[in-house]
N, C-alpha and C positions, 0 to 999 in steps of 0.2 A: 422320952426326951433325947436319950443317947442315940436311938434309932434315927430320929429326925436329923440330928447333926451329921450322922454317918451318911445318910442319903444326900444331904446337902453337899458334903465334901465330895461324894462320888459324882454328882451332877457337875460340880465345879471343875473337877479333874477332867471329865469327858469334854466339857465345853472348851477348856484350854487346849486339849489335844486336837479338837476339830479346828480351832482357830489356827494353831500352828501348822496343821496339815494343809489347810487352805492356803496359807501364805507360802509354804514351800512349793506347792504345785504351781502357783502363779510365777514364782521366780525361776522355776526349772525351764530349760530350753525345750522346744518341741521335740518329741521323739522322732527317730528316723522313719518310723512307720507312718507318721502324719505327713511326710514330705510327698507332695504330689508330682514332683518332677521325675522325668526319666533320666537316669544316669546323672544324679545331681553333683557328684564329686568327680565325674569324668573317669571313673575307675573301670568302667566296662570297655567294650571294644570301640574301635574307631574305623573310619572309612576314608577313602580318597575322594575329595570333593572337587578337585581341579588337578591340573597337571602336576603341581608341586605342593598342593595343600592336603592336609588330613584333619578331619574334624571328628570329635567324639560322637558316638552313637546317641541319638535322641536330640542332638543339637544341630542347628543349621547355620551356615555362615551367610553373611550379607555384607554388601558394601555399596556405597553411593558413587555413582559415575554419571556424568552429564553428557557423555558422548565425545566426539572428536574435539580436542582442545580442552578437555576437562582438566582442572587442576587437582582433582582427586583420583587416586589410583587404587587398583585392587591390591590388598595386602596378601600375605601368605599365612595360612593357618597351620599350626603345628601342635601336636600332642606331646607335651613334655613327659617323659617316662624315666623313672629311676632305674638305672642299670642294676645288674645282679651284685656288683661290687659296691653298691650304694652311691656310686657316681661322684662327681666333683662337687666342691662347695657351691659352685654356680648353679648346678642342676638341683641340688638339695634346696637351695634358696628359692627355687621356683615351684616348690611343692608345699602345700599346706595340709591337705587331708589325703593320706594314702600315698600312692605311688605315681599318680598321674595328675596333670593339670592341662589347661588349654591356653594356647598363646596365639596371637595374630600380630604381625609386624610388617614394617616397611623400612627401607633405607633411603635417605635423602628424598622423601616424598611425603605428600599429605594424604591422609585417608580419613574417611568416616565409615567405620565398619564395626562388626561385632558378631553376636550370636542371637538366635531367637529359638523359642520352643512353644508350641501350642499345647495347652494342657486342659484336660477335663477336670472340672471342679464341681462341688455341690452347687445346685441351682441358686443363682443370685447371692452367692456367699461373698463374704468379705475376705479377701486373700492378701497375704503379705509375701512379697518376693524379696529375698536377700541373697547376696553373693559377695565373696571376698575378692579383693582386687590388689594387684601389684603392677607397677608401671616402671618402664625403663625409657628414659628420654635423654639422649646425650649427643653432643656434637662430636665427641671423640671418646676414646677409651678411658674409663675411670674404674679402678679396681679397689675394693675394700674387702679384706679377708678372703681373697680368692673369688670374689663375686663382682661381676660387672654392674656398676650402679650409675644412676643419673648424676651428671656433673653438678656441682654446687651452683654454678652460674646458668644452668640450663633448665631450672625449675619454673613452673608456671606455664608450661607449654602443652601438657597432655592431661586429659581428664576422661573418666569412665563413669557412666550412669547406668542405673537399673530402672527399667520401666515396665509397665503393665498396660496392655491393650484390653480394656474391659469387655470389648465385643468379641474377642477371640478370633480376629481376622487371621486367615492363613495365607501368608505370602507365597508367591510363585516365583521361583528362580532365585538368583543371588544378587543381581543388580537391582536394587530397590532402595526405598527410603521409608523409615518408620512412619506409620500413619499419624495424622495430626491429633487423633484422640488418645494417643499413648500418654499415660500419667507417669511423669518422670520423678525420680527421687533426687536427693541432694548428690551432686557429683563428688567423686573422689579425685583429687588432684595429685599430680606426681609428687609434690612436696609432702603430701600426707602419707606417703608410703616410704619415706626416708627416715631412718632412725638417727639418733644423735651422732653416732660414729660414721654416718654416711651410707650405711648398708641399706639395701632395699628390704622393706617389711610389707606385711599384708594389712589391708584396711577394709572394713565391711561397708557396704552400701545397701539400702533397702528402700522399698516403697510399698504402701498399702493402698488398695483400690477396691471398689465394689463391682463385682462381676455383673454383667448384663446378660445372663443366660447360663449355659452349661460349660462354656469354654472361656479361657483367657489366653493371651499370648504374652509371654514374658520376653523382654528385650534386654540385651547388654550392648551398650553404645560407647565406643571409644573414638576419640579424634584428637588431632594435634593442630596447633596454629602455625607452627614453623616446621620446615622440613629439615630436621636434624639427621645426623648419621644413623642413629638408632631410635626407632619409634615403635614401641612394643607394649601390648597390654596382656597381662596374665590373669586368669580367673580360676577359682577353685571353690569347693564347698558351697554350692548353691542350695537354696531351699525355697519351697512354695508351700505355705500352710494356709488352711481355710479356717475362719472363725465361725462358720455356719451362717445359714440364712437368717435374716432378721425375724424374730418370733412375733406373731400377731398379738396385738394388745387386747386383753380380755378384762371384763369387769369383775372385780373381786366379789365373791359370794359373801352374803351377810350371815354370820354364824349366830345360832340361837344360844342365849345364855343358859348355862347349866349350873346345877347346885354343887358340882364337884369342886372342892377347894383346890386352889393352885398353891403348891409349896412355895413359901416365901423365900426359901434359901436357894431356889434354882436360879442360877444366873442366866441372863438373856444374852445370847451370842449375837453381837452386832454384825450386821451384814457386811460382807467384804466389799469395800468401795470398788466400783468398776471404773477403771481409768477412762477419762474422756479422750476420744481420739481427736487429735489436732490434724486437720487436713494438710497434707504436704503440698505446698504450692507447685504448680506445674513448672518444670524447669524450662527456661527459655535460654537456649545457648546464645552466648555473646556473639553478635553478628561479626563475621570476619569480612574485612574489606576485600572484595573480590576484584582483582585487577582486570581491566578490560583486555580481552583476548585479542592480540594482534596476529592475524594469520601470516604464516611464513610465505613470503613472495615466491611465486612459481618461477622456476628457473627457465629463462628464455635463451635458447642457443643463439650465439652470434652468427649472423649470416656469412657464408663463405664469400670471400672477396673475389669478384670476377673482374679481371683487368679490362679496361676499356680498349677497344681496337684502335691501333695507331692509325690515324687518318693519313692518307697519301695526298700530299699537297700538290695541286696542279699549278705549275708556274703561270703566273699572270703575264700574258704577252704584252700587256700595256703597263707601263710604269705608273706607279702610284705617286702622286705628288708628296714630297717630303713635308711632314707637319713641322711648322716652325714653332719651337717652344719659346714662350715668352718668359723673360726674367721678371718675376713679379716683384722682386726686391728693388729693381732699378726704376727710377722715376720716368714717367712717360709723358711726353708733352701732349697737349691737346691736339696739335696738328697731326702728330704721329698717330694718335688714336683715331682721328678722323680719317687719316689716309689709309690706315691698315684695315683691310676688310677681314671679317671673321673667317677663320680657316674653313669652317663648315659651309660658308656661303660661296666659296670658289666653285665656279662651274667647270666640271670636268668634261673633257672631250670624249665623244663616243668612239667606238672602234671604226665606224665608217668615216668619221672626220679624220682620224689618224691615217686611214688608208688613202683618202683623197689627197691629204697634204703630202704624204710620202710620194705618191704618183706624180704630183706636180713638181716636187723637188727633183725627182729622177728625170722627168722630161726637160726641166730647165737645165739640169746638168748636161743632158745629151745635146741639147741645142747649143749650149755654150761650147762643148767640145767640138761639135760640127763646125760652128762658126769660126772657132779658133783654128781648126785645121785648114779651112779654106783660106783664111788670112795668111797663114804660115806658107802655104804653097804659092800664093800670089806673090809674096815677097821673094820667094826663091826664083820664080820666073823672071822677075825684074832684075 
């Protein structure tokens, strides 16, 4: 009798230990060895990815640009690194895990940009991507405890999302846009990374998706709606873990009854409930009203002024009749109107007519002078 009770207590104790161990393993975070990302906390090396940008190894920068006249600009990527003297409060605030983090930023400009990494995963596994985010969005300088922070009236402008491309597409180049099949998580807004005293804090974002093969591509996507003076996103402590491929369903084997008695004091360990995954809805960014682009008019040089040549007037040998100006304000009688011919209707003499008339006048004058001289001599003879 006492042996049966002792066995029962032993089985009960072991069952309780198993239940507690199972619950602790579910609550514990995934170990670093399960992280499938390369350089997840940005602690390894980094490289120059453009003239003024540096990106952590294993990660790739991307930004959206629509060509000439685009309202979105290329940001600058920067690796935040703790100095040997531990750095300023502003630098320490940008580090979450270790001595390095990744940043991208613009000043007075809009951008849609971030990071991506293509990762090999177990075939058709269910993977979860998570990353910690901090945001700085401010129209002017705001300082709290030696750290530049977002202004209290500048919040609601910047957000960061985590995404997974289940197909594992590998982008080419930096100027691109995430594919349409990316599954996006819930965004982290700038106001969610501000503490009660106004200082910037870190906030996590994550997404779970089903891989469609042996690779997935993880995305980090940050964008702002208004071009403030400071527009920056910081990321650190990323993770990608796989839950394993879905196991095939098999029919349970029918066990044959045996005559071995089952101890009545052995407790049955209830199965650990498996949490049901709630699919995260695909994030649809709020459409931003895109102003119609008005091209800048091309400068057209003013033509050089060329003075017109001064015409040399040839004097008219024939006088032009003087135009008589009519006083429109004075009353005009009907007879005067009838008697006065329009100026334009006056027939002007031709040069030949002027020449003939002048010749006749000269001959008449000569005849008159001749006749007058004869008459004067005749009177003197008398």
